[in-house]
N, C-alpha and C positions, 0 to 999 in steps of 0.2 A: 472456373469455379472458385479457385483460391483467390483470384483477383477480386471477384465479387464479395467474398467473405472479408477480405482485407478492407475493401471500400465500405462494406457494411459496418465493420468494427470502427472505422473512422467516423461514420455518421452517428453511431451510438455514442462515441466519445464526445463529439461536439454537442449533440442534443442533451446528453446528461450534464455536461459542464454548464451549458446555457440555462438548463432547468434549475440547477442548484444555485447558480449565481443569481438568478432571478428571485428565487425563494429567499435567499439571504438579503436581498434588497428590501423585501417587504416584511419578513418575519425573522430578522437576525436575532440571535441570542445575546451576543456580546458586542459592546462598542469597541471597535478596533482603534488602536492608537495610531497606526500608520494608515494613510489614505488608501482606500480600496483600489483606486486606479494605479497607484504606485506599486502596490502588491501584485495587482494583475499584470502590469507591464513587466515587472521583474520576473515573475514566474512563467509567463508566456515566453519570455526570452530564454529562460532555462529549458523549457519544453522544446522550443524550436531548435536550440543548440543540440539537445539530446536526440531529437528526431533525425536531424541530419547525420550526426556522427554514428548513432546506433544503426540507422538504416543502411548506411554505407558499409559498415564493418561487420555487423552481426545479423541484421534482420533477414537479408536474402538467404545466407547460408542456413539460418535457423529454420526458415520456412521450407527450404528444400529438404532439410533433415526431417521435419514433421511429415512432409509428403512421402518421403522414402519409407519411414517407419510405418506409415499408414498403408502404403502399397505392398510392403513386404509382410505385413501382418505380424510385426514383432510386438512383444510386450504381454504383460499378464492378462490384460483385458481380452486379447485375442485368444490366448490359451484357454480362457474361461468361456470362450464362445459368445461374448457379449456383442450385441448389435442393436441398432435402432435407438429408441429413446431410453431403453435400459442402459445401454452403453454410455449415452450422453449424461444421464443423471448420475450414474455411478462415477463417471470420469470427473464430473464437477466436484463431487464429494471427496474423492481420493486426491485430486489435484489441490483442492482447498486444504486438505490435511498436509500435503507436501509443503504448501505455501506457509502454513502455520510454523512448521519446523524451520523453514528457511528464514522467516522473519525472526524467529527466536534466535537462530544462529547469528543473525546480524547484530544482535545485542550481546552475544556471548563470546564470539570470536573476535579477538582484537583487530585483526586485519580487516575483517568485514565491517566492523563498527567504524573504522576510519572513513569509509565511504558513506555508510548509512547515516552517520551523524549529520550530514548535510541536510537531510530531510528533517531531523529533529531540531536543527538550529533555528528553525522558524520561531520567532518569539510570540507569534499569535497563531490562530488556526482558522482557516476558512477553506472553501473549495479549491482555492488556488494552491493551497499547501499540497494537494494531491499531484501537482505538477513538479514539485520540488524534489528532485533526486539527482544525485551525482552521476555523471555518465559512466564512471567507473563501476558503480553499483549495478547499473543496468547491463553493462557488458558482462560482468561476473554472473549476474542473474540469468542471462541468456544461456551461458554455458551450463549452469546448474539445471535450468529448466529443460535443456536438451537431454539430460540424464533422466528427468521425470518422464519425458516422452518415450524414451527407450524402455524404461522400467515398466510403465503402465500401458503404453501403446494406445493412446486415445486416437480416435479418428480425427482428421483435420477439422471436420465440422465441430466435434466436441471440444477440441482445443480452442477454436475461435469463440465458441459460445462461452467457455470458461474465461477467456481473456476479456470478453465483453463484460461479463458479470464482475470480474475483478475491477475493471475500470469504473463501472457504475458504482460499485460498492465503495471504492476508494473515494470517489467524488462525494458520495452520500455521507460516509462517516467522517470525512474531514470538514464537511460544510458547517457553517455557523448558524445552525438551527437546533431546535430542541422540541421535544414532545411533552405533553402532560404525562404525569406518572401513570395514569390509566392506560395510556398508549405505549409509553416507554417500556414499562416492565414486561408485558407480554411480547412485545416486539424484540426487545433485547435478549429474551430467553432463547431466541432463534437466530436473529441476525445482528451483526455489529451495527450499532446506531452511533450517531454523532456523540451522544453523551458517553456511551460505552468506550469509544475510541479516544475521546478527549483525555480521559485519565492516562492513557498511554503516552500522551505528550506533556504531561505534567513534569515540572522540574524535579519534584520529589521522586527519588529513585524507586521507592516502594511501589509507586503506581506506574512510573515510566518504564519499569522493567517487568511489566505484566500486560495482560490484554493484547496478545499477539495475533489473535484471529483476524481474518480478512473478510470472509463472507459469513460463516456460521460460528456462533459463539461457543458451541459445544466443545471445541478443542481446548480452550482455556480452562473450562471446568473439568474436562476429562483428564488433563495433564497438570492440573494444579497451578496454573498461571493466571487465574482470574483474581483481580483485586478491585474491590468496590470502595471508592473513597467515601468518607462521611458526607452526608447530604449537604452540609454547609459548604464544603469544598467543591462538591460536585456541581452545585447549582449556583453558588454565589462567589466563585473564585474570580480573581482579577487576572488581567492579561500577563502580569509579571510571573504568574505561576506556570506559564507554558514555555517550553523550550529547554535550553541548557543553561547552566549557571555561567559558563565561560563563553567568551566570544560573542556576546549579544550585540555589541556595537558593529560587528562585521557580518551580521546575518544577511544584509542586503548589498554586499559588495561582491560582485561576480568573481573577481580574481581570488578573493579570500575564500569563497566557497569552493572554488575549483581546486585550490592548493591545500585545502584543509587536510586531506589524507597524508600529506607529507610533513605535517607539523609534529614536533616532538610531544606536544601536550596531549596528543591523541593516545598516548600510553595511559593517560588517566581515564580509562574507559569506564562507562557506567555499566559494568557487568559484575557478575559474582556477588550481587547484592541480595541479601535475604529478603524475601517477600512472602506474604501470606497467600 
């Protein structure tokens, strides 16, 4: 059962990535400065390295932990007697809320930002950006997510569905596509869209330190971290407005990305900045 879910998650990941990569080919929003194939090869290399290291050191223990919690009936959802689709839907909502606070912490806690900034160091944004994470962040995230599982107690099925949705949503909202305002506005009132998340990758800290939601946009609005750029910046920005101000020439150097958490300049964290 768990093996089938894991395989299904992989299929969803590959299908989603291919879908959004194909859409970017025909209806891309921005002209990228770096060749797409160069971006693709670099980020696939990052993902492959992460898959090997994370699977060996954290994935199997994490999966066993999720199964144990499920079998023992631990967590708040079991105390509330939630089962079936009710449990799955509520688990997705609650876990997405946890993910919002975790993402926000990655921008607020100095130690966490050291690893998370590898994702934001991309100087452009397309679906391949969804592959760009430091292995240290993924390892720390696995430990944190283990506490989510213990606290809430999702079934293994609910957890895998949540992970599939996170993967699809990350691919979607990092993709280099856009919608007409008539579609964007109602869609972004519920789900994180590429335009909504693009602001989070802006160099300007007022926007880069906001819009932390992963699936549902309600969390940013509920907790005061939603920031909408002016339409001129939102729709007509150039690629130099994406990423970080420092280290832009090192964004596609593997050793530089891996060693980034050890560099002293990481003390200059983009947190504690006022935002509307």
